[in-house]
TORDORO-57102 format. One line per field, with one value per residue (C-alpha): residue number from 1; residue in one letter; x, y, z. Coordinates in nm, 2 decimals. Layout:
<sites>
num <- [NUM:...]
residu <- [a:...]
px <- [X:...]
py <- [Y:...]
pz <- [Z:...]
</sites>
This chain:
<sites>
num <- [1:2:3:4:5:6:7:8:9:10:11:12:13:14:15:16:17:18:19:20:21:22:23:24:25:26:27:28:29:30:31:32:33:34:35:36:37:38:39:40:41:42:43:44:45:46:47:48:49:50:51:52:53:54:55:56:57:58:59:60:61:62:63:64:65:66:67:68:69:70:71:72:73:74:75:76:77:78:79:80:81:82:83:84:85:86:87:88:89:90:91:92:93:94:95:96:97:98:99:100:101:102:103:104:105:106:107:108:109:110:111:112:113:114:115:116:117:118:119:120:121:122:123:124:125:126:127:128:129:130:131:132:133:134:135:136:137:138:139:140:141:142:143:144:145:146:147:148:149:150:151:152:153:154:155:156:157:158:159:160:161:162:163:164:165:166:167:168:169:170:171:172:173:174:175:176:177:178:179:180:181:182:183:184:185:186:187:188:189:190:191:192:193:194:195:196:197:198:199:200:201:202:203:204:205:206:207:208:209:210:211:212:213:214:215:216:217:218:219:220:221:222:223:224:225:226:227:228:229:230:231:232:233:234:235:236:237:238:239:240:241:242:243:244:245:246:247:248:249:250:251:252:253:254:255:256:257:258:259:260:261:262:263:264:265:266:267:268:269:270:271:272:273:274:275:276:277:278:279:280:281:282:283:284:285:286:287:288:289:290:291:292:293:294:295:296:297:298:299:300:301:302:303:304:305:306:307:308:309:310:311:312:313:314:315:316:317:318:319:320:321:322:323:324:325:326:327:328:329:330:331:332:333:334:335:336:337:338:339:340:341:342:343:344:345:346:347:348:349:350:351:352:353:354:355:356:357:358:359:360:361:362:363:364:365:366:367:368:369:370:371:372:373:374:375:376:377:378:379:380:381:382:383:384:385:386:387:388:389:390:391:392:393:394:395:396:397:398:399:400:401:402:403:404:405:406:407:408:409:410:411:412:413:414:415:416:417:418:419:420:421:422:423:424:425:426:427:428:429:430:431:432:433:434:435:436:437:438:439:440:441:442:443:444:445:446:447:448:449:450:451:452:453:454:455:456:457:458:459:460:461:462:463:464:465:466:467:468:469:470:471:472:473:474:475:476:477:478:479:480:481:482:483:484:485:486:487:488:489:490:491:492:493:494:495:496:497:498:499:500:501:502:503:504:505:506:507:508:509:510:511:512:513:514:515:516:517:518:519:520:521:522:523:524:525:526:527:528:529:530:531:532:533:534:535:536:537:538:539:540:541:542:543:544:545:546:547:548:549:550:551:552:553:554:555:556:557]
residu <- [m:q:d:d:r:e:r:l:a:a:d:r:a:r:w:e:k:t:t:l:a:k:s:l:e:r:l:p:e:r:r:s:e:f:t:t:i:s:g:v:q:t:q:r:l:y:e:p:g:a:d:e:v:a:a:y:q:r:e:i:g:f:p:g:e:y:p:f:t:r:g:v:h:p:t:m:y:r:g:r:l:w:t:m:r:l:f:a:g:f:g:a:a:e:e:t:n:e:r:f:k:y:l:l:s:h:g:e:s:g:l:s:v:a:f:d:m:p:t:l:y:g:l:d:t:d:d:p:q:a:l:g:e:f:g:k:c:g:v:a:v:s:s:l:a:d:m:e:i:l:f:d:g:i:r:l:d:e:v:t:t:s:m:t:i:n:g:p:a:a:i:i:w:a:m:y:l:v:t:a:e:k:q:g:i:p:f:g:e:l:g:g:t:l:q:n:d:i:l:k:e:y:t:a:q:k:e:f:l:f:p:p:e:p:a:l:k:l:v:i:d:t:i:e:f:g:s:r:h:l:p:k:w:n:t:v:s:i:s:g:y:h:i:r:e:a:g:s:t:a:a:q:e:l:a:f:t:l:a:d:g:i:a:y:v:q:a:s:l:d:c:g:l:a:l:d:d:f:a:p:r:l:s:f:f:f:n:a:h:s:d:f:f:e:e:i:a:k:y:r:a:a:r:r:l:w:a:k:i:m:r:e:r:f:g:a:k:d:p:s:s:w:m:l:r:f:h:t:q:t:a:g:c:s:l:t:a:q:q:p:e:n:n:v:v:r:v:a:l:q:a:l:a:a:v:l:g:g:t:q:s:l:h:t:n:s:m:d:e:a:l:a:l:p:s:a:s:a:v:r:v:a:l:r:t:q:q:i:i:a:n:e:s:g:v:t:n:t:v:d:p:l:g:g:s:y:f:v:e:a:l:t:d:e:l:e:r:q:a:r:e:y:i:e:r:i:d:r:l:g:g:m:v:a:a:i:g:v:n:y:p:q:q:e:i:a:e:a:s:f:r:y:q:q:e:v:e:s:g:e:r:i:v:v:g:v:n:g:f:t:t:d:e:p:v:q:v:p:l:l:r:m:d:p:e:g:e:r:r:q:l:a:r:l:a:e:v:r:r:r:r:d:r:a:q:a:e:r:c:l:r:a:l:s:k:a:a:a:a:g:e:n:v:m:p:y:l:l:d:a:v:r:a:y:c:t:l:g:e:m:t:q:a:l:r:e:v:y:g:s:y:m:e:v:p:v:l]
px <- [4.73:4.76:4.62:4.88:5.17:5.03:5.00:5.36:5.48:5.29:5.42:5.78:5.74:5.61:5.90:6.15:6.00:5.97:6.17:6.45:6.48:6.51:6.77:6.98:6.96:7.10:7.34:7.43:7.53:7.91:7.93:7.72:7.71:7.75:7.87:7.99:8.36:8.27:8.10:7.73:7.53:7.37:7.04:6.97:6.67:6.52:6.15:5.94:5.78:5.42:5.27:5.45:5.35:5.08:5.29:5.58:5.38:5.23:5.53:5.85:5.80:6.07:6.39:6.37:6.00:5.77:5.80:6.18:6.22:6.47:6.66:6.63:6.79:6.66:7.01:7.18:7.55:7.53:7.52:7.74:7.90:7.84:8.06:8.36:8.40:8.64:8.60:8.92:9.04:9.31:9.54:9.58:9.43:9.76:9.77:9.42:9.46:9.75:9.53:9.26:9.50:9.64:9.29:9.19:9.51:9.42:9.07:8.84:8.55:8.43:8.56:8.43:8.55:8.59:8.62:8.79:8.59:8.64:8.51:8.21:8.13:8.17:8.49:8.80:9.13:9.25:8.94:9.03:8.76:8.94:9.27:9.41:9.16:9.32:9.30:9.24:8.92:8.93:9.06:9.05:8.87:8.85:8.82:8.80:9.18:9.17:8.90:9.10:9.41:9.19:9.09:9.40:9.47:9.13:8.87:8.54:8.34:8.53:8.46:8.16:8.22:8.04:8.09:8.02:7.92:7.60:7.57:7.78:7.69:7.55:7.88:8.11:7.90:7.93:8.31:8.30:8.08:8.31:8.61:8.44:8.36:8.73:8.80:8.56:8.30:7.93:7.73:7.51:7.80:7.88:7.78:7.80:7.63:7.61:7.52:7.34:7.11:7.07:6.79:6.99:7.25:6.99:6.92:7.26:7.58:7.53:7.72:7.45:7.50:7.16:6.81:6.62:6.38:6.64:6.88:6.60:6.55:6.92:6.87:6.56:6.76:7.02:6.74:6.58:6.91:7.02:6.69:6.73:7.10:7.26:7.04:7.31:7.36:7.21:7.16:7.08:7.20:6.95:7.16:7.08:7.45:7.51:7.18:7.31:7.66:7.49:7.35:7.01:6.86:6.82:6.45:6.52:6.79:6.54:6.25:6.42:6.60:6.28:6.11:6.38:6.32:5.95:6.03:6.25:5.99:5.72:5.93:6.02:5.66:5.56:5.82:5.64:5.88:5.73:5.76:5.89:6.14:6.34:6.25:6.45:6.77:6.71:6.95:7.01:7.31:7.29:7.51:7.63:7.64:7.74:7.41:7.44:7.09:6.92:7.12:7.02:6.66:6.69:6.80:6.52:6.26:6.39:6.34:5.99:5.87:6.01:5.84:5.51:5.56:5.64:5.36:5.09:5.16:5.29:5.14:5.47:5.40:5.76:5.89:6.23:6.07:5.98:6.33:6.54:6.91:7.16:7.53:7.65:7.94:8.05:8.00:8.27:8.12:8.19:8.56:8.78:9.12:9.19:9.32:9.26:9.33:8.99:8.83:8.92:8.69:8.41:8.43:8.42:8.10:7.94:8.04:7.90:7.57:7.55:7.61:7.36:7.12:7.16:7.37:7.46:7.79:8.00:8.27:8.47:8.63:9.00:9.12:9.31:9.03:8.97:9.32:9.38:9.29:9.36:9.71:9.75:9.81:9.50:9.29:9.42:9.31:8.97:8.94:9.06:8.79:8.53:8.71:8.73:8.36:8.29:8.52:8.57:8.27:8.01:7.74:7.71:7.60:7.23:6.99:6.89:7.04:6.87:6.53:6.28:6.47:6.21:6.43:6.52:6.17:6.03:6.30:6.22:5.85:5.93:6.16:5.91:5.64:5.86:5.96:5.60:5.51:5.79:5.69:5.33:5.43:5.64:5.35:5.13:5.39:5.37:5.66:6.03:6.11:5.85:5.96:6.32:6.18:6.05:6.35:6.16:6.42:6.70:6.55:6.48:6.84:6.99:6.79:6.88:7.25:7.23:7.07:7.35:7.62:7.47:7.47:7.84:7.94:7.74:7.89:7.55:7.68:8.04:8.27:8.57:8.89:8.70:8.50:8.58:8.88:9.11:9.49:9.76:9.96:10.04:9.89:10.14:9.97:10.15:9.95:9.92:10.14:10.04:10.27:10.34:10.38:10.03:9.87:10.14:10.08:9.70:9.72:9.96:9.73:9.43:9.61:9.72:9.36:9.25:9.54:9.50:9.12:8.92:8.81:8.53:8.39:8.40:8.22:7.95:7.89:7.86:7.61:7.41:7.41:7.27:7.01:6.90:6.88:6.67:6.43:6.39:6.55:6.74:7.09:7.28:7.34:7.47:7.69:7.84:7.92:8.08:8.29:8.41:8.51:8.71:8.50:8.60:8.39:8.38:8.27:7.98:7.87:7.87:7.67:7.40:7.42:7.35:7.01:6.94:7.09:7.25:7.11:7.15:7.00:6.83:7.03:6.87:6.96]
py <- [1.92:1.81:1.47:1.44:1.52:1.27:1.00:1.06:1.04:0.71:0.58:0.68:0.49:0.18:0.20:0.22:-0.08:-0.30:-0.23:-0.05:-0.28:-0.59:-0.42:-0.31:-0.66:-0.80:-0.53:-0.28:0.07:0.13:0.37:0.46:0.82:1.01:1.37:1.64:1.73:2.01:1.77:1.84:1.52:1.38:1.22:0.89:1.03:1.38:1.43:1.70:2.01:2.00:2.12:1.84:1.54:1.40:1.39:1.25:0.95:0.88:0.91:0.91:0.72:0.56:0.39:0.02:0.03:0.06:0.26:0.27:0.63:0.70:0.37:0.00:-0.03:0.14:0.27:0.27:0.36:0.40:0.02:-0.08:0.11:0.04:-0.22:-0.06:-0.26:-0.13:-0.27:-0.46:-0.67:-0.66:-0.89:-1.25:-1.40:-1.38:-1.00:-0.95:-1.18:-0.96:-0.65:-0.81:-0.88:-0.53:-0.38:-0.61:-0.52:-0.15:-0.19:-0.29:-0.49:-0.67:-0.78:-0.67:-0.85:-0.68:-0.92:-0.85:-0.81:-1.17:-1.31:-1.07:-1.21:-1.57:-1.62:-1.81:-1.61:-1.81:-1.74:-1.55:-1.29:-1.22:-1.12:-0.80:-0.77:-0.98:-0.83:-0.47:-0.39:-0.67:-1.01:-1.30:-1.61:-1.90:-2.20:-2.31:-2.31:-1.92:-1.88:-2.10:-1.87:-1.55:-1.64:-1.82:-1.75:-1.58:-1.77:-1.72:-1.76:-1.47:-1.21:-1.12:-1.10:-0.90:-1.01:-0.77:-1.03:-1.06:-1.27:-1.56:-1.49:-1.84:-1.99:-1.76:-1.81:-2.19:-2.15:-1.94:-2.20:-2.49:-2.29:-2.25:-2.62:-2.70:-2.48:-2.70:-2.43:-2.52:-2.31:-2.19:-2.01:-1.79:-1.43:-1.20:-1.06:-1.16:-0.87:-1.10:-0.82:-0.91:-0.68:-0.37:-0.51:-0.47:-0.11:0.02:-0.19:-0.41:-0.71:-0.97:-1.33:-1.47:-1.34:-1.18:-1.46:-1.74:-1.49:-1.40:-1.78:-1.81:-1.53:-1.71:-2.03:-1.86:-1.70:-2.03:-2.21:-1.93:-1.92:-2.30:-2.33:-1.99:-1.80:-1.53:-1.46:-1.19:-1.37:-1.06:-0.70:-0.50:-0.23:0.13:0.21:0.12:0.29:0.61:0.56:0.53:0.88:0.85:1.10:1.02:0.95:0.72:0.53:0.49:0.39:0.15:-0.02:-0.08:-0.19:-0.45:-0.56:-0.60:-0.82:-1.05:-1.08:-1.16:-1.41:-1.58:-1.60:-1.74:-2.02:-2.11:-1.95:-1.82:-1.44:-1.42:-1.70:-1.50:-1.14:-1.06:-1.15:-0.92:-0.63:-0.31:-0.12:0.26:0.53:0.82:1.11:1.47:1.65:1.61:1.65:1.48:1.17:1.16:1.21:0.93:0.67:0.77:0.76:0.42:0.27:0.41:0.32:-0.04:-0.09:0.01:-0.21:-0.51:-0.47:-0.33:-0.47:-0.81:-0.86:-0.95:-1.03:-1.04:-0.68:-0.80:-0.84:-0.47:-0.35:-0.21:-0.27:-0.13:-0.09:0.24:0.32:0.68:0.79:0.67:0.88:1.20:1.13:1.34:1.27:1.64:1.75:1.40:1.52:1.70:1.35:1.31:1.59:1.46:1.12:1.25:1.45:1.16:0.91:1.15:1.16:0.78:0.77:1.04:0.85:0.53:0.29:-0.05:-0.08:0.16:0.17:0.49:0.53:0.62:0.95:0.79:0.57:0.80:0.72:0.36:0.09:0.23:0.22:0.09:0.43:0.58:0.29:0.36:0.73:0.61:0.38:0.65:0.88:0.64:0.60:0.97:1.01:0.72:0.83:1.21:1.37:1.30:1.21:0.86:0.97:1.01:0.84:1.01:1.35:1.54:1.39:1.67:1.92:2.09:2.06:1.69:1.58:1.77:1.61:1.27:1.32:1.44:1.16:0.91:1.07:1.07:0.71:0.60:0.75:0.56:0.24:0.29:0.34:0.02:-0.17:-0.05:-0.18:-0.52:-0.51:-0.45:-0.73:-0.61:-0.25:-0.35:-0.52:-0.19:0.01:0.23:0.25:0.26:0.56:0.75:0.70:0.80:1.12:1.21:1.15:1.36:1.65:1.64:1.64:1.93:2.13:2.05:2.14:2.47:2.57:2.57:2.30:2.34:2.05:2.18:2.12:2.02:2.32:2.56:2.64:2.46:2.45:2.34:2.15:1.79:1.51:1.37:1.09:0.75:0.48:0.11:-0.11:-0.47:-0.77:-0.84:-1.21:-1.24:-1.33:-1.59:-1.75:-1.74:-1.91:-2.18:-2.25:-2.28:-2.53:-2.73:-2.75:-2.89:-3.14:-3.27:-3.29:-3.61:-3.52:-3.77:-3.65:-3.29:-3.37:-3.56:-3.26:-3.03:-3.26:-3.28:-2.90:-2.86:-3.12:-2.96:-2.62:-2.76:-2.93:-2.60:-2.74:-2.53:-2.54:-2.46:-2.82:-2.90:-2.59:-2.70:-3.05:-2.89:-2.66:-2.95:-3.13:-2.82:-2.73:-2.38:-2.07:-2.07:-2.43:-2.38:-2.07:-2.24:-2.54:-2.29:-2.09:-2.41:-2.42:-2.05:-1.89:-1.55:-1.20:-0.91:-0.58:-0.33:0.00:0.32:0.60]
pz <- [11.46:11.82:11.73:11.45:11.69:11.94:11.68:11.56:11.92:11.97:11.64:11.74:12.07:11.88:11.63:11.92:12.10:11.80:11.48:11.65:11.95:11.73:11.52:11.82:11.96:11.64:11.56:11.84:11.74:11.69:11.98:12.28:12.19:11.86:11.86:11.63:11.63:11.87:12.11:12.03:12.07:11.75:11.78:11.60:11.41:11.35:11.27:11.11:11.25:11.36:11.03:10.84:11.05:10.83:10.51:10.71:10.84:10.49:10.26:10.47:10.79:11.01:10.88:10.86:10.80:10.50:10.27:10.36:10.23:10.52:10.48:10.50:10.85:11.17:11.27:10.93:10.97:11.34:11.36:11.06:10.78:10.42:10.25:10.09:9.77:9.51:9.15:9.07:8.78:8.51:8.32:8.44:8.75:8.94:8.90:9.01:9.31:9.42:9.39:9.59:9.87:9.85:9.89:10.18:10.36:10.33:10.48:10.20:10.33:10.02:9.68:9.34:9.03:8.69:8.39:8.06:7.74:7.60:7.93:7.93:7.58:7.68:7.49:7.59:7.58:7.28:7.07:6.75:6.84:7.17:7.00:7.15:7.43:7.70:8.05:7.93:8.12:8.38:8.46:8.21:8.33:8.08:8.32:8.68:8.69:8.65:8.92:9.16:9.11:9.13:9.49:9.60:9.96:10.01:10.21:10.03:10.35:10.50:10.23:10.02:9.65:9.38:9.02:8.74:8.48:8.28:7.96:8.09:8.46:8.53:8.40:8.59:8.91:8.87:8.86:9.18:9.35:9.26:9.38:9.72:9.71:9.66:9.96:10.16:10.20:10.17:9.93:10.21:10.38:10.07:10.06:9.76:9.45:9.09:8.86:8.62:8.49:8.13:8.04:8.09:7.84:7.56:7.66:7.77:7.79:7.49:7.62:7.54:7.41:7.35:7.26:7.54:7.62:7.68:7.84:8.09:8.15:8.26:8.51:8.65:8.68:8.90:9.11:9.17:9.24:9.48:9.67:9.74:9.81:9.88:10.13:10.17:9.80:9.59:9.26:9.05:9.10:8.90:8.75:8.67:8.67:8.31:8.20:8.35:8.19:7.85:7.90:8.07:8.31:8.68:8.63:8.34:8.54:8.83:8.61:8.37:8.66:8.85:8.53:8.48:8.84:8.77:8.47:8.69:8.96:8.71:8.52:8.85:8.95:8.61:8.67:8.99:9.25:9.57:9.59:9.95:9.89:9.63:9.66:9.97:9.78:9.49:9.50:9.30:9.16:9.10:8.96:9.18:8.93:8.98:9.07:9.44:9.56:9.27:9.33:9.70:9.61:9.35:9.60:9.85:9.57:9.45:9.80:9.84:9.49:9.50:9.84:9.69:9.38:9.59:9.84:9.62:9.28:9.37:9.71:9.89:10.26:10.40:10.48:10.36:10.01:10.02:10.08:9.80:9.90:9.67:9.58:9.43:9.20:9.14:8.78:8.54:8.26:8.47:8.49:8.26:8.11:8.13:8.48:8.62:8.98:8.96:8.96:9.32:9.41:9.18:9.33:9.69:9.62:9.44:9.72:9.98:9.79:9.79:10.16:10.23:10.01:10.22:10.01:10.14:9.96:9.76:9.49:9.44:9.10:9.08:8.94:8.65:8.51:8.22:8.11:8.21:8.45:8.80:8.96:9.31:9.45:9.28:9.41:9.76:9.73:9.62:9.92:10.16:10.02:10.16:10.48:10.54:10.47:10.72:11.00:10.97:10.82:11.08:10.82:10.96:11.30:11.22:10.99:10.67:10.76:10.48:10.54:10.59:10.36:10.15:9.85:9.90:9.97:9.67:9.45:9.59:9.51:9.16:9.07:9.19:8.98:8.66:8.72:8.77:8.43:8.26:8.42:8.32:7.96:7.97:8.12:7.83:7.58:7.75:7.99:7.96:7.72:7.48:7.53:7.44:7.13:7.00:7.12:7.36:7.65:7.40:7.22:7.54:7.66:7.33:7.32:7.68:7.60:7.29:7.48:7.75:7.49:7.31:7.64:7.70:7.34:7.35:7.68:7.85:8.09:8.22:8.28:8.46:8.27:7.95:7.83:8.11:8.33:8.09:8.09:7.85:8.10:8.01:8.22:8.47:8.64:8.67:8.49:8.55:8.34:8.31:8.31:7.94:8.03:8.17:7.84:7.77:8.11:8.06:7.72:7.85:8.14:7.91:7.69:7.99:8.12:7.79:7.78:8.14:8.18:8.11:7.75:7.74:8.07:7.95:7.63:7.82:8.04:7.75:7.58:7.90:7.93:7.58:7.64:7.97:7.80:7.52:7.77:7.96:8.28:8.53:8.38:8.70:8.81:8.46:8.46:8.79:8.65:8.34:8.55:8.77:8.45:8.35:8.05:7.94:7.94:7.56:7.54:7.78:7.61:7.27:7.42:7.52:7.20:7.00:7.17:7.24:6.92:6.90:6.91:6.67:6.78:6.56:6.62:6.73:6.49]
</sites>
């Protein structure tokens, strides 16, 4: 036991002289001293008692070092707070641009773009299939002209931008890159994240355009292009969020997300990419649900399991390739239309769990989102929730404050064990694409969702205001009203784009795009050319669909 304690002390001294010292040189802590409200000094890091030393060194370790159970940075929020990035988008580009500027003026530190349903499905606003869906769940973007307005007055080298787009992600990203180009900003100066996780669309969100194999190829094209030209950009955000929103358990969210990540890594390697060239820019996106301690354990297990996968399964050499960096969004599926003010409490607890779990960026849902897109005042409350946690709660003063808790460590171990079992089953099926083909993850999620709903309907699980503690009071929350002229302006702008562009040049670019897709080339350079020629989203999607075809899923009953 004495030897264990001495080894831990020596290991702590090594960590302080190497990993910690390098971090402090690059990013000094925000204050010279951290204390509680009462003035008690808070240490940077707390360690286990003597009888827990061996397990600590093997499975927990120091923050900023393998296996990253305690966090990916040595000082975590003592050095820099998480990025406060509220999801925003509605109506026309002008309206969302105004919301972006409002959020930045109130202390948001990164932008996050929500797109409307036609955009998510690769449709132009004037497509007959888009009728009635303009701007309802996000902003409409049909061409470069919309993207230019969306970021008008916002220097793209001064913010990081996250874009929740999947099926047409490569096209929308090309529009963003050309917008930056028009601002005179080199690609290498841009920072942000492209969600671009197509595999979870087949298991959870269902906003796919093409069959899985060519859709996966598009993701790999963006990874390759980003690794060569955009060193600060996360070209895929591997998303468990939508898996959880579809009804999965925490273990399923963790397992299926990491299995998707394994698929992207393997596909990138199969295309000849060098692992340590692209792996450090892979990022993740998790849900923050309502079971406080389970969520904290899920994030800690995710970091540890991904580190082991990258080092032991794939042989990554760069420690940055072992790190699981993630964004978190509070659980939309937990929000209730009944007594919507209660959602403020739900979101605060979920956000606190994300922070205690070590998130790198965070979106907090607004209390009115079960009723409509969030109003400006509701968004401000959601942002203030993060700011209160950051500045008033004291939880940012030490790294991994719940590390060493018997409960949290046991939950972390159990979630890792369950996730490993799922990943092993998926491996036996031939990987995630093959598992999707036989509806394995879809079936697991559907069954978990059904079990949860049965518990709510039977009263076994109480949802406050829904099946317990109910009232008959009418909802009195002011809702967002969109500009009724927005769609008219959008349609007029799209018509003007088609009228004023060089039609022959646009057609040449679309033909070149189809030809490149058919030849198996990386399509990103051809998408950039098409965007510069003001080809529309729908036209570029159709050029790819002519080569890749469409996809029709077999439903899970």
